[in-house]
N, C-alpha and C positions, 0 to 999 in steps of 0.2 A: 294511481299506479298501485297494483296489487303485488305484494311481495310473496315469494314462496314461503311456506311455513311447514313445520313438521307435523302439526295437527295432533301432537301428543297430549297437550294440556291447554286449558284456557288461561287467559290473563286474569289474575286475582291480585289486586294491590294488597300490600301487607296491611295497610290501615283498613280497619273495618272487618277483618276476618273473624270468624267465630272462635271463641276461646275454649281451651281445654287445658288440662294439667298433665304433667308427667307423674309418675308414681309418687305417692306421699305429698301431693300438692306442690311439687317442685315445678319451676317454670323454665329452667335452663338445663338441657341435657348435653353432656360433654362426653365425647368418645375419642379414643386414640386409634387411628388406622395405620398399622405398621405393615409396610410392603416388604414381603419376603420373596425375593426374585432370583431366578437362575437364568444365566445367559449362555448361549452357544459360544464356543471358542473358535475364533478365526472367521466368523461369519455372522451376519444378522445385525440387528439393532442393539444399542446399549447406550446408557448415559455415559458422559465423558467427563472426567476430571480435568484432562488436558486434551487439546486437539489430537485426535487419533491419527496414527501413521498407517502404513499399509498393514494388512492382516498377515499374520496374527498380531493383534494389538494387545500386547502383553500388559502394558501399563494400565490401560483402562479395564481390561478383563480382570486382572488381579485386584485392582481397587474395588470393583464390584463384588468379587468373591470374598473380600475381607468382611463384607457385611454378614455373610452367612457363617463364616468361620469364627469371627470375633465380635463384630458390632452388635448383631442381634442378641447375643448372649449377655452383653453389657446392658442392653436395653431391657431385656427380660429381668435382669437383677434389679434394675431401677424400678420397673413396674411392680415387682414383688415388694421392694422396700417401702414403696408408697401405697401399697394395696390398691393398685389401679388395674382394672380389667382392660382388655385389649381386643380389637378386631384385627386378626392376622390375615392379611390379604396375600394369598399364597398362589404362586405359580405351581401348577401340578408337577412340572418337571423337577421341582425341589425334592419330591418324595424319593426319587432315584438318586439324586445328588447328595442330599443332606437330610435323610429321614429323621435324624435326631432333633432337628430344629422344629418342624411342626409338631413332633411328639412332645417337646417341652412345653409348647404353648397349649397343646391339648391337655397336658397333665395339670395345668393350673386352671383349667376350665374356660379358657379364652375361646372366642368365636373364630372359626375358620371360614373365611370368605373366599369364593372363587375369584382368581385373578388370571385366568387364561392358562395356557400351557407354559409360556415363557415370554419374557419381555424382549426377546430377540425378534419378535414378530408383531405386526399390527393387525388386530382383528378386523378393523373396518375396511381394510383393503381387499378382503376376501370376497368371493362370490357367496351367495346365500347358502348353497349346499356345503361349501367348504367351511363357512363360519358355523353352521349348525354342527358340523363334525368336530370343530375345535371345542365348542361348548360341551358337546357330548363326551369327548375324550377327557377333558379336564375334570368334568363333573364325575365321571366314572372313577378316575384315579383318586380324587379326593374322597369320594364315598367309600372306596375300598379300604382306605387307611383310617378314616375317621368314623366309620360305622354308619354314616348318614351323609346324604348329599348336602352341600352348602345351600343356604337360603338366599344369600346375597352374592353379588357379582360386581367386580370392577374390571373394566376392559384394560388389557395392557395398553399403555400410552393413552388412556382415555380415548381410544379409537373405536368409534361405533360406525356401523353402516346404517343405512336407512331402515334395515330390518332388525337391528340388534334387540330393541325392546320386545319385539314380537317373538324372536327366537328364544330369548331368555324366559319369557312368560310361558311359552310352549314347552320349554325344557323343565318347568316346575319351579323356577325361581320366583321369589316373592318380592324382591327389591333389587335395585341397582344403585350404584354409587357414582356414576360418571358425570352427572349434571350438577353444575354449581350455580344455578340460577336463583336460589332461595335460601332462607335461613330456617325454613320449615319443610317437613316432608310433603310431597306432592304426588298425587296419583297420575300415572300416565295411561293413556289409552293404548291398547294393542289390538291386533286384528282378531284375537280370540278372548279378550278380557281386559285386564288392567294389571299394571305392575307399579310398585311404589318407588319413587325416587327419594332416597335419603340424602340430605346434603353432604357433599364431600368437598373439601376446600381446595381451591387453587391459589389462594393467598397464603393461608397458614399451611403451607406445603413446602418441604425443604428443597424440592427440585426447582420450582420457579424462583423461590426466594434466594437460595444459596448458589445453585448452579447457573441459573439464568441471570439473576440480578446481582450475583456475587456479594450477597450480604454476609457480614460476619456473624458468627454464632451468637454473640451477645445481642446483636440487633434482632436476630430471628427470635430469640427468647423474649426479648422485649415486645415483639409483635404479639406473641402468644399471650403474655400478661396483659397487654393493653386491650387486645381483642376480648379476652375473658372479662376484664373489669367492665368494659363498655357493655358487653352482652348481658352481664349479670344485672346491670342497672336497667337495660331495656326489657329484660325478661320479667320485670315487675308487672308489666302490662300485657304480656303475651308469651306463649311457649316458643322457645327457640332451640336450635341445635347448633352446637359448636363442635366441629370435627378438627382434629389435628393430624395432618398427613405426614408420616415419617418414612424414611428409607434407611435400612440398617447400615448400608455402606456410607451414608452421609452423617446422620445423627449418632451413629455408633462410634464415630471417631472420638477419642477421649476429650479433646479440647472443646468439641461441640456438646458432648454428653454433659459436661459440667454445667453448661448454661441451660440445657434442657432440664436438668435436675432442678435448677432454680425455678424455672417456669412451672414445672409440674408440682413442685412443692407449694407454690403460690396457689395453684388450683386446688390441691388436696386439702389445704387448710379450710376451704369453704365447703367441704363435702356435706356438711349438715344443711346447706342451702341449695345444693344442686343435685342433679342425678348423674353420677359418673357411671357410664354404662357402655354398651356396645352398639354398633349400628343395627345388628339384628334385633336386639331388645327394643330399640327405638321403633323399628318396623313392626314388631309384634304389638307394641302399644298402640300404634296408629291403626293397625288392622282391627283392633277391638273397639275403635271409636264408632259412634253412630254414623250412618250414611249422611254425607253432606257437611260434616263438621270440618273435614280436612280439605284444603284447597285443591282444586284440580279434579275433584271427584264427580263432577257432572258426567253423566253417561255420554258416550260419543254418538 
């Protein structure tokens, strides 16, 4: 029996891959992916704190907007206090709703990553022409405010169509963050070239952990610490990427922020042994590697 496949990359077992280093001989790269999202009022999709009632769903809409008004600013202060860079995954609609927020991350030199127009919609459910327009509109808005187009992209709701990698590569993107199949970056084939997949976590991610599995904040922080400690040991023999996916309306809540601070302090203590960076810097480092070093890079 032959199963359908995406054809984007080849199977490469982790064991036996070619070795390379991150900058300064480090073997573990750690980045924070902070989702900064804006949602339509009274319609469309949105994460839920409690089961939503009929629209307008004031409870859940207000809870999500707390992230932009309060939670993201607390997280920004935490990142500043620990001298941690950040990849800000930005809905382009945020520039009209809360322009001060992406400006604050821009001011500290953080990377701005494309994250669609809004998380009120799923990118993968659109036809190809509509999806290309979504990418174009979001990219144009971000570039107008940031002075350059983003190099990386995370689809709203991790929702890709069969054509998404092709459309992103054709729109000038160098990497995407939607796939969680590896602990190392991987080259994807596209119909006009290739695009890099940088690991983005669905375990160390506050939505699956806290909203879906209903984990407490201390347990989520323990997950981060345990994952880091284990990967730091494993990285002695191979280069690895550890991402931490955060949403401002979840981890920006004070009782969760306290536990996140504990976990990030634990990581920051080891900064002389690891590369604390951004997803875009990881992609740039991979792009500079000789052909054939990185998994998945066989030509299609």
